[in-house]
C-alpha positions as CSV (number, residue, x, y, z in Angstrom):
1,X,33.5,-64.3,-43.8
2,X,34.4,-65.2,-40.3
3,X,31.8,-65.3,-37.5
4,X,32.2,-62.8,-34.8
5,X,31.4,-63.6,-31.2
6,X,29.2,-61.0,-29.5
7,X,29.4,-60.5,-25.8
8,X,27.8,-57.7,-23.7
9,X,30.1,-58.1,-20.8
10,X,33.6,-56.8,-21.1
11,X,36.2,-58.2,-18.7
12,X,37.4,-54.7,-17.8
13,X,33.9,-53.3,-17.0
14,X,33.8,-55.4,-13.7
15,X,36.8,-53.5,-12.4
16,X,35.3,-50.1,-13.1
17,X,32.0,-51.0,-11.4
18,X,33.8,-52.5,-8.4
19,X,36.0,-49.4,-8.1
20,X,33.0,-47.1,-8.3
21,X,31.1,-49.0,-5.7
22,X,34.1,-49.1,-3.3
23,X,34.5,-45.3,-3.7
24,X,30.7,-44.8,-3.0
25,X,30.9,-47.0,0.1
26,X,33.9,-45.1,1.4
27,X,32.1,-41.7,0.8
28,X,28.9,-42.9,2.5
29,X,30.9,-44.2,5.5
30,X,32.7,-40.9,5.9
31,X,29.5,-39.0,5.5
32,X,27.8,-41.3,8.1
33,X,30.6,-40.7,10.6
34,X,30.5,-37.0,10.1
35,X,26.7,-36.9,10.6
36,X,27.1,-39.0,13.7
37,X,29.8,-36.8,15.2
38,X,27.9,-33.6,14.5
39,X,24.7,-35.1,15.7
40,X,26.3,-36.2,19.0
41,X,27.6,-32.7,19.6
42,X,24.2,-31.1,18.8
43,X,22.3,-33.7,21.0
44,X,24.6,-33.0,23.9
45,X,23.9,-29.3,23.6
46,X,20.2,-29.8,23.6
47,X,20.3,-32.3,26.5
48,X,22.5,-30.1,28.7
49,X,20.0,-27.3,28.3
50,X,17.2,-29.5,29.6
51,X,19.4,-30.9,32.4
52,X,20.2,-27.4,33.5
53,X,16.5,-26.4,33.6
54,X,15.6,-29.5,35.6
55,X,18.6,-29.1,38.0
56,X,17.7,-25.4,38.6
57,X,14.1,-26.2,39.2
58,X,14.9,-29.0,41.7
59,X,17.4,-26.9,43.5
60,X,14.9,-24.0,43.7
61,X,12.4,-26.4,45.3
62,X,15.0,-27.8,47.7
63,X,16.1,-24.4,48.7
64,X,12.5,-23.3,49.4
65,X,12.0,-26.3,51.7
66,X,15.2,-26.2,53.7
67,X,16.8,-22.8,53.1
68,X,20.1,-24.6,52.7
69,X,22.4,-23.8,49.8
70,X,24.3,-27.1,50.4
71,X,21.0,-29.2,50.1
72,X,19.9,-27.2,47.0
73,X,23.3,-27.8,45.4
74,X,23.2,-31.5,46.2
75,X,19.7,-31.7,44.6
76,X,21.1,-30.0,41.4
77,X,24.1,-32.4,41.4
78,X,21.8,-35.4,41.7
79,X,19.7,-34.3,38.7
80,X,22.9,-33.7,36.7
81,X,24.5,-37.0,37.7
82,X,21.5,-39.0,36.6
83,X,21.9,-37.6,33.1
84,X,25.7,-38.1,33.0
85,X,26.4,-34.3,33.4
86,X,27.9,-32.3,36.2
87,X,27.2,-29.0,38.0
88,X,30.1,-26.6,37.5
89,X,28.6,-23.6,39.2
90,X,25.8,-23.1,41.7
91,X,24.6,-19.9,43.2
92,X,21.7,-18.5,45.1
93,X,20.8,-14.9,44.2
94,X,21.6,-12.2,46.7
95,X,17.9,-11.7,47.5
96,X,17.4,-15.5,47.9
97,X,14.6,-15.6,45.3
98,X,16.3,-17.7,42.6
99,X,19.0,-20.3,42.1
100,X,21.4,-20.3,39.2
101,X,22.9,-23.5,38.0
102,X,25.5,-24.2,35.3
103,X,25.8,-27.7,34.0
104,X,28.1,-29.3,31.5
105,X,28.2,-32.5,29.6
106,X,30.7,-34.0,27.2
107,X,29.3,-35.4,23.9
108,X,30.0,-39.0,23.2
109,X,31.9,-39.0,19.9
110,X,34.0,-41.4,17.9
111,X,36.8,-39.1,16.8
112,X,36.2,-35.4,17.7
113,X,37.1,-35.9,21.4
114,X,40.5,-37.3,20.3
115,X,41.5,-34.3,18.2
116,X,42.9,-31.6,20.4
117,X,41.7,-28.7,18.1
118,X,38.1,-30.0,18.1
119,X,37.8,-31.3,21.6
120,X,36.3,-28.0,22.9
121,X,33.2,-28.6,20.7
122,X,32.4,-31.8,22.6
123,X,31.8,-29.9,25.8
124,X,28.2,-28.6,26.1
125,X,27.5,-26.1,28.9
126,X,24.3,-24.4,29.9
127,X,23.2,-22.0,32.7
128,X,19.6,-21.6,33.9
129,X,17.9,-20.1,36.9
130,X,14.8,-21.0,38.6
131,X,12.7,-19.2,41.2
132,X,12.7,-20.4,44.8
133,X,9.2,-21.7,45.4
């Protein structure tokens, strides 16, 4: 009887494990990018809401002090600019009791902003009003 050599490691098993790990890493990387992209869009939407509230509040205070729409709008723009957003609409109500500010901000993404069909999702916009006090 001839002696058989016994080995647990098979030469072909290394290729299977490497292939499986490579696929897993690619899937995890794609999942991570997708989560980052979606998170960036959601965070921008939450941030722009807070920015609009702050800009409207500041503009309302400024309008109460100086009764100047231009000064109030500049105050709203300053608040928005500090947060890398911009004021796209500013109004004082007809009765002069509140200011209405619309702010927009573009989400910082890796890929979504480069794809024309998805680009609109990167722009977050929010409108808020604040009393003049």
